[in-house]
C-alpha positions, 0 to 999 in steps of 0.5 A: 595548848597546855589545857590538853595536858589536863583535858586529854588524861581526864577524857581518857580516864572517863573513857576507861571508867565507862568501858570498865562499867560496860564490860562489868554489866555485860559480864553480869548479864544485864543485857541478856534478856531485852524482851521480857521486861518490855512484855512484863510492863504490858502484861496484866497482873491479875487474871480477869475474874470471868476467865479465872472462873472458867479456867477453874471449872475446866480443870475440875474433873468433877465439874461436868455438864448434866447428862455427861457420862461419869465412867469416862466414856463418850456418847459416841462410844456407848451407842454402837 
């Protein structure tokens, strides 16, 4: 029975420390975004070279196919 005089305050002290640590991490925002870290783990770090080459030519307006109008019109507008 005398062991309860020591074990009970120690247990309550540990509960208080863990409760304080939990409240502190919640206030700092440690649990705000639970999805992004999981998605970061499966995301590719570097783009695939073939896809990077395609996206760079698609964003370059000077890279037009042969025979494409250079004045910004399409072939359907110039015909009628």
